MARPA-814722 format. One record per residue (C-alpha): residue number from 1; residue in one letter; chain; x, y, z. Coordinates in steps of 0.05 Angstrom, whole numbers, plus 32768, in hexadecimal, padded with zeros to 4 digits. Layout:
<rs>
- NUM, A, A, X, Y, Z
...
</rs>
This chain:
<rs>
- 1, M, A, 806D, 810D, 8107
- 2, P, A, 8031, 8136, 80F0
- 3, T, A, 7FEB, 8119, 80E7
- 4, A, A, 7FB6, 812C, 80B5
- 5, T, A, 7F6D, 8119, 80BB
- 6, I, A, 7F53, 80FD, 8079
- 7, D, A, 7F0A, 80E8, 8074
- 8, G, A, 7F07, 80E5, 80BF
- 9, I, A, 7F44, 80B7, 80C5
- 10, A, A, 7F88, 80CD, 80E1
- 11, T, A, 7FC3, 80C6, 80B2
- 12, R, A, 800A, 80C8, 80CE
- 13, Y, A, 8039, 80E5, 8099
- 14, E, A, 807E, 8102, 808D
- 15, V, A, 8099, 812F, 8056
- 16, V, A, 80E4, 812B, 8047
- 17, G, A, 810F, 814B, 8011
- 18, S, A, 8100, 8180, 7FDE
- 19, G, A, 80ED, 8183, 7F95
- 20, P, A, 80B3, 8164, 7F6E
- 21, P, A, 8085, 813C, 7F9C
- 22, I, A, 8082, 80F0, 7FA0
- 23, L, A, 8048, 80D2, 7FC7
- 24, M, A, 8062, 8090, 7FE1
- 25, Y, A, 8034, 8055, 7FF2
- 26, A, A, 805E, 802B, 8021
- 27, P, A, 8070, 7FE2, 801B
- 28, G, A, 8061, 7FB1, 8052
- 29, G, A, 801D, 7F94, 8042
- 30, F, A, 7FEF, 7FA3, 807C
- 31, N, A, 8029, 7FC5, 80A0
- 32, A, A, 8033, 7FFB, 806D
- 33, V, A, 8055, 8030, 8097
- 34, I, A, 8088, 8067, 808B
- 35, E, A, 80C0, 803E, 80A9
- 36, T, A, 80BA, 8003, 807A
- 37, W, A, 80D8, 802D, 8042
- 38, S, A, 8119, 8028, 806A
- 39, T, A, 8114, 7FE7, 8091
- 40, Q, A, 80F1, 7FB2, 8067
- 41, S, A, 8117, 7F80, 803C
- 42, V, A, 8127, 7F9B, 7FF7
- 43, Y, A, 8118, 7FE4, 800C
- 44, A, A, 814B, 7FE1, 8044
- 45, R, A, 817D, 7FCC, 800F
- 46, I, A, 816F, 7FFF, 7FD9
- 47, K, A, 8168, 803A, 800B
- 48, L, A, 8139, 8065, 7FE2
- 49, L, A, 8133, 8099, 8019
- 50, D, A, 817E, 80A4, 8017
- 51, H, A, 8178, 80BA, 7FCF
- 52, L, A, 8133, 80D3, 7FB9
- 53, P, A, 812D, 810D, 7FEB
- 54, K, A, 816B, 812D, 7FCD
- 55, N, A, 8141, 813F, 7F90
- 56, F, A, 80F9, 8133, 7FA2
- 57, T, A, 80C7, 8141, 7FD9
- 58, C, A, 80B5, 80FD, 7FF4
- 59, I, A, 8071, 80F8, 8016
- 60, L, A, 8070, 80BB, 8044
- 61, F, A, 8035, 80A3, 806D
- 62, D, A, 8019, 8069, 8095
- 63, R, A, 7FE1, 804B, 806B
- 64, R, A, 7F9E, 804B, 808E
- 65, E, A, 7F98, 8010, 80BF
- 66, C, A, 7FE4, 800E, 80C2
- 67, G, A, 8016, 8029, 80F5
- 68, Q, A, 7FFE, 8068, 8118
- 69, S, A, 7FC9, 8079, 80E4
- 70, G, A, 7F81, 806E, 80F7
- 71, G, A, 7F4C, 8041, 80D9
- 72, R, A, 7F03, 8033, 80D1
- 73, V, A, 7EE0, 7FF0, 80CB
- 74, E, A, 7EC4, 7FEF, 8084
- 75, R, A, 7ECB, 7FC7, 8044
- 76, I, A, 7F0D, 7FE5, 802F
- 77, T, A, 7F1F, 7FE6, 7FE5
- 78, W, A, 7F5C, 8001, 7FC1
- 79, N, A, 7F36, 8042, 7FB5
- 80, H, A, 7F33, 804E, 8000
- 81, Y, A, 7F7F, 804F, 8000
- 82, V, A, 7F7E, 807C, 7FC3
- 83, A, A, 7F51, 80AD, 7FE9
- 84, Q, A, 7F83, 80AF, 8022
- 85, G, A, 7FBD, 80C0, 7FF5
- 86, A, A, 7F96, 80F4, 7FCD
- 87, G, A, 7F7D, 8113, 800E
- 88, L, A, 7FC4, 8118, 8028
- 89, L, A, 7FD9, 813C, 7FE8
- 90, D, A, 7F9E, 816C, 7FF2
- 91, H, A, 7FB3, 8177, 803A
- 92, L, A, 7FF9, 818A, 8022
- 93, G, A, 7FDF, 81B6, 7FEA
- 94, I, A, 7FFD, 818B, 7FB3
- 95, T, A, 7FD8, 8185, 7F71
- 96, R, A, 8003, 8153, 7F4C
- 97, A, A, 8037, 8121, 7F61
- 98, H, A, 805D, 80E3, 7F4E
- 99, I, A, 803A, 80A8, 7F6F
- 100, M, A, 8067, 8070, 7F87
- 101, G, A, 8057, 802E, 7FA8
- 102, G, A, 807E, 7FF3, 7FC3
- 103, C, A, 8062, 7FAD, 7FCC
- 104, M, A, 8018, 7FB1, 7FDD
- 105, G, A, 801E, 7FFC, 7FD5
- 106, C, A, 8020, 7FF2, 7F8A
- 107, A, A, 7FD6, 7FDF, 7F88
- 108, P, A, 7FBD, 8023, 7FA2
- 109, V, A, 7FEF, 8045, 7F74
- 110, A, A, 7FCF, 8024, 7F37
- 111, A, A, 7F8A, 8035, 7F52
- 112, F, A, 7FA1, 807D, 7F5E
- 113, G, A, 7FB6, 8084, 7F15
- 114, V, A, 7F71, 806D, 7EFF
- 115, A, A, 7F4A, 8098, 7F30
- 116, H, A, 7F74, 80D9, 7F2A
- 117, P, A, 7F9D, 80D7, 7EE9
- 118, H, A, 7FA0, 8123, 7EE7
- 119, R, A, 7FC4, 8124, 7F2A
- 120, V, A, 7FFA, 80F1, 7F17
- 121, L, A, 803E, 8103, 7EFA
- 122, S, A, 8054, 80BB, 7EF7
- 123, L, A, 8048, 8077, 7F17
- 124, I, A, 8080, 8050, 7F37
- 125, L, A, 8070, 8007, 7F48
- 126, Y, A, 80A7, 7FE5, 7F6F
- 127, W, A, 809E, 7F9B, 7F7A
- 128, P, A, 8053, 7F9A, 7F6F
- 129, V, A, 802F, 7F63, 7F96
- 130, G, A, 8008, 7F30, 7F6F
- 131, G, A, 8005, 7EE9, 7F54
- 132, A, A, 7FDB, 7EAD, 7F65
- 133, K, A, 8002, 7E9D, 7FA5
- 134, Y, A, 7FF9, 7EE4, 7FBE
- 135, R, A, 7FAE, 7EE2, 7FB2
- 136, M, A, 7FA8, 7E9F, 7FD6
- 137, S, A, 7FD1, 7EB4, 8012
- 138, S, A, 7FAA, 7EF6, 8018
- 139, H, A, 7F68, 7ED0, 8019
- 140, Q, A, 7F84, 7E9F, 804C
- 141, R, A, 7F99, 7ED9, 8079
- 142, F, A, 7F51, 7EF4, 807C
- 143, A, A, 7F37, 7EAD, 8087
- 144, E, A, 7F65, 7EA3, 80C2
- 145, H, A, 7F4E, 7EE5, 80E0
- 146, L, A, 7F04, 7ED5, 80D8
- 147, G, A, 7F10, 7E90, 80F5
- 148, Y, A, 7F2E, 7EB1, 8133
- 149, V, A, 7EF3, 7EE1, 8137
- 150, A, A, 7EC3, 7EA5, 8135
- 151, S, A, 7EE8, 7E83, 816E
- 152, H, A, 7EFB, 7EBD, 819A
- 153, G, A, 7ECD, 7EF7, 8187
- 154, L, A, 7EE0, 7F3E, 8176
- 155, D, A, 7EF2, 7F4C, 81BF
- 156, G, A, 7F23, 7F11, 81B9
- 157, V, A, 7F43, 7F34, 817D
- 158, V, A, 7F4B, 7F73, 81A6
- 159, A, A, 7F6B, 7F4B, 81DF
- 160, L, A, 7F9B, 7F28, 81AF
- 161, V, A, 7FB2, 7F69, 818D
- 162, S, A, 7FB9, 7F8C, 81D1
- 163, K, A, 7FE6, 7F54, 81E8
- 164, D, A, 8010, 7F45, 81AA
- 165, G, A, 8007, 7F84, 8180
- 166, K, A, 8019, 7F63, 813E
- 167, P, A, 8000, 7F7E, 80FB
- 168, F, A, 7FD2, 7F55, 80CF
- 169, G, A, 8009, 7F3B, 80A3
- 170, A, A, 8031, 7F21, 80DE
- 171, D, A, 7FF6, 7F02, 8102
- 172, P, A, 7FB6, 7EF9, 80D9
- 173, R, A, 7F8D, 7EED, 8118
- 174, G, A, 7F8F, 7F37, 8129
- 175, G, A, 7F6F, 7F4C, 80E7
- 176, P, A, 7F76, 7F89, 80BB
- 177, W, A, 7F66, 7FBB, 80F3
- 178, A, A, 7F9C, 7FA2, 8122
- 179, A, A, 7FC4, 7FE3, 8121
- 180, P, A, 7F8B, 8013, 8137
- 181, L, A, 7F74, 7FDD, 8169
- 182, K, A, 7FB9, 7FE0, 8188
- 183, H, A, 7FC1, 802C, 8190
- 184, D, A, 7F79, 8046, 8194
- 185, A, A, 7F51, 8030, 81D0
- 186, G, A, 7F11, 8051, 81B7
- 187, F, A, 7F17, 802D, 8174
- 188, A, A, 7F23, 7FEC, 8199
- 189, A, A, 7EE5, 7FF4, 81C4
- 190, A, A, 7EB9, 8004, 8188
- 191, Y, A, 7ED7, 7FC9, 8161
- 192, A, A, 7EC8, 7F98, 8199
- 193, A, A, 7E7F, 7FAD, 8199
- 194, L, A, 7E74, 7FA1, 814E
- 195, D, A, 7E43, 7F6D, 8136
- 196, P, A, 7E6D, 7F30, 8124
- 197, A, A, 7E42, 7F1C, 80E9
- 198, S, A, 7E46, 7F60, 80C9
- 199, Y, A, 7E90, 7F63, 80D7
- 200, R, A, 7E9A, 7F21, 80B3
- 201, L, A, 7E78, 7F3D, 8075
- 202, V, A, 7EA4, 7F7B, 8077
- 203, C, A, 7EE3, 7F50, 807A
- 204, Q, A, 7ECC, 7F20, 8043
- 205, G, A, 7EBA, 7F5B, 8016
- 206, M, A, 7EFC, 7F7D, 8024
- 207, C, A, 7F24, 7F3F, 8014
- 208, R, A, 7EFF, 7F35, 7FD2
- 209, A, A, 7F07, 7F7E, 7FBF
- 210, L, A, 7F52, 7F81, 7FCC
- 211, F, A, 7F68, 7F3C, 7FB5
- 212, D, A, 7F3B, 7F2B, 7F7A
- 213, R, A, 7F6D, 7F12, 7F46
- 214, D, A, 7FAA, 7EE7, 7F3B
- 215, T, A, 7FD4, 7F22, 7F21
- 216, A, A, 7FE2, 7F68, 7F3A
- 217, P, A, 7FA4, 7F84, 7F5E
- 218, G, A, 7F8F, 7FCD, 7F62
- 219, A, A, 7F6E, 7FE1, 7F20
- 220, E, A, 7F4A, 7FC2, 7EE5
- 221, P, A, 7F76, 7FB4, 7EA8
- 222, E, A, 7F48, 7FDB, 7E79
- 223, D, A, 7F50, 8019, 7EA6
- 224, L, A, 7F9B, 8012, 7EAA
- 225, M, A, 7F9F, 800B, 7E5E
- 226, C, A, 7F7F, 8050, 7E57
- 227, L, A, 7FB2, 8074, 7E82
- 228, D, A, 7FE1, 80A5, 7E60
- 229, I, A, 8012, 80A6, 7E9B
- 230, P, A, 805B, 8091, 7E9B
- 231, A, A, 8068, 8056, 7EC9
- 232, F, A, 80A6, 8034, 7EE3
- 233, I, A, 80A0, 7FEB, 7EF8
- 234, V, A, 80D3, 7FC4, 7F21
- 235, P, A, 80C3, 7F79, 7F26
- 236, G, A, 80C9, 7F4E, 7F64
- 237, H, A, 80CF, 7F03, 7F62
- 238, D, A, 80B1, 7EDD, 7F9D
- 239, A, A, 806F, 7EC1, 7FB5
- 240, A, A, 8052, 7F06, 7FC6
- 241, H, A, 8071, 7F2E, 7F8D
- 242, A, A, 806A, 7F02, 7F50
- 243, T, A, 8091, 7F19, 7F13
- 244, S, A, 8052, 7F0B, 7EEB
- 245, A, A, 802E, 7F43, 7F12
- 246, A, A, 8063, 7F75, 7EFC
- 247, R, A, 805E, 7F5D, 7EB5
- 248, Y, A, 8013, 7F64, 7EB7
- 249, L, A, 801A, 7FAD, 7ECB
- 250, E, A, 804C, 7FB7, 7E93
- 251, E, A, 8019, 7F9A, 7E62
- 252, C, A, 7FE0, 7FC5, 7E7B
- 253, L, A, 8003, 8009, 7E83
- 254, P, A, 800F, 8026, 7E3D
- 255, R, A, 8049, 8052, 7E53
- 256, S, A, 806C, 8021, 7E81
- 257, Q, A, 80B6, 8018, 7E88
- 258, Y, A, 80C6, 7FD2, 7EA3
- 259, W, A, 8109, 7FCB, 7EC5
- 260, D, A, 811B, 7F85, 7EAE
- 261, V, A, 814F, 7F77, 7EE3
- 262, P, A, 8152, 7F3B, 7F13
- 263, V, A, 8149, 7F49, 7F5D
- 264, E, A, 8192, 7F3D, 7F6E
- 265, A, A, 81A6, 7F74, 7F3D
- 266, Q, A, 8177, 7FA7, 7F5B
- 267, T, A, 81AD, 7FC7, 7F84
- 268, E, A, 81AB, 8009, 7FA8
- 269, A, A, 81D4, 802C, 7F73
- 270, A, A, 81B2, 800E, 7F37
- 271, T, A, 816C, 8017, 7F52
- 272, N, A, 8173, 805F, 7F67
- 273, E, A, 8196, 8072, 7F26
- 274, C, A, 815D, 8054, 7EFD
- 275, L, A, 8127, 8074, 7F28
- 276, M, A, 8148, 80B8, 7F25
- 277, T, A, 814F, 80B4, 7ED9
- 278, F, A, 8105, 80A1, 7ED2
- 279, L, A, 80ED, 80D8, 7F01
- 280, T, A, 8116, 810F, 7EE2
- 281, R, A, 80FB, 80FC, 7E9D
- 282, N, A, 80B5, 8107, 7EB6
- 283, P, A, 80B9, 814A, 7EDB
- 284, S, A, 807F, 8172, 7EF7
</rs>
């Protein structure tokens, strides 16, 4: 697959289908890669990529610090992920697009709408993460990683990831830079040489920036309330995707369409029909 360099960081991406563009922020938490649109839980069931590319140009990518994309140790906020997506659109020569997210990908989608409303045809928020349990588990994940750093050092993190190769969500000990540590020896060497005290501050600041509320993260409610962008919201219903988070986005986005359907009724046929109807009503 091709790679684009955005703000000095490599982004692995794929473009499939034809028609109006959809920039797709992948599900999967800290393993947000192209493949999760086809392999992960609900997305494997609804098979979006069997349907959307028939009428739309789907722009898929590994989020920075995920999969084969690169990374950089810094206090990452949702706007860093926005910059990656906007930079990919620039790389492809695309001015405006539908912006779609699944799971944790919904947070940068909301932030994208706030940062670049003139570039957004619509927002699609499928199973947005959020809720008190999600916030607590996210903070616990960072705490476990920093505990491992305190006990084993950053070189110990490199050794762990080199051996097991699991993403942050699967094994918190490896931290949010596990993917580039695994596939980039130069990055791993530089990471191991970082000052542990400064690294701890970066991680603490990143955790607070990303997971700062007991509802859907990504953008401030006042900013969302000012958006004149159509939005389609599909609720989840579990510890990571609280239905309350989806309802919060419905409340904040003035032109939102909330699909009030229980998870078991979100079938492949029903989901893709509703998505197609929404997208065709909001053309480029």
